N, C-alpha and C positions, 0 to 999 in steps of 0.2 A: 798660459800663452795661447794666443789664437793660432789656428792652423794657417800656414802659408798656402797661397794658391800655387806657388812654385816650390817644388820639393827641393829642400836643401838638407844635406847631411853635414852635421857639424861635429868636429872633434875638438875637445878641450883637453890639453895635456900640459905636463910639466917637463921641462928639458931634462932634468935629472931623475925623473920618475921611472923606477924599474918596471912597473906594470905597463907604462906607456911604451917603453922599449919593447916589451913582449908583444904588444899589439902592432907594432910597426910593420912587420912582414905580412900580417893579415890585412892591414890597411892597403899596403902596396898591391897585394894579390887582388883584393876587392876592386880597387880602382882599375886595375888591368883587366880583370874578367868582365866587369860591368861597364867598362869605358866611362867611368865617372871620376869626379874629383871631390873629395871631402874638403870642406872649408876648415882649415886648421887654425886654432887659436892657442898660443902659449900663455898660460895663466900664472905661472910662478914668478915670472919676471916682467909681467905686463899688467899693470893695474886696470887698464881699460878692458882688456880681455877677461880679467878676473871678474869684473863687474858684469860683463856680458854673460859669462857663465852663470853667475848668480841669478840672472833674469830667467834663464832656461832651466836651471837646476831646481830652484825654489826649495832647497833643503832636501831633495830626494836622495841625492848621491853624496854631495859634500866633499868629493875628492876627484882625482883624475886617475885614469882617463875617464872622460865623460863624453858620451856620444848622444847626439840629439837629432831626430828626424822631424823636420818642421812640418811635413805633410801629415804626419800621424800624431805628433806630440809624444811619440814613444822614445824612450831613452835606454841607454845601456850604461851601467856603472862597472868600472873595472875591466879586467880582461875576461874574454869569453871565447868559446870555441868558434872556429871559422863559420860553421854552418849556421849558428845562431846569429853571428854578426852579419852574414850575407842575407839571411831572412829579414832581419831588421832593416837593412838597407833597401831591400826590394819592396817593402811595404808602401802602399800608396795612400 
């Protein structure tokens, strides 16, 4: 994937995914603290979103939650501590 000029933080999740549920409070906190909004894509029940995730994931993660920073092409697979999540989100 080419880097975007405009930074976008993407979250790919599954509605019933327990790891995604674990990350929800961290996402809410991050959005509140940094005054940002992650673009959220449900992939278990939406084929179009699943295809979009495949374009960004390229086999690196293969599951959800999957987070992607378009400015850096860095990604997070699964649940992580808040400090790691925040550092990823702040990367330029």
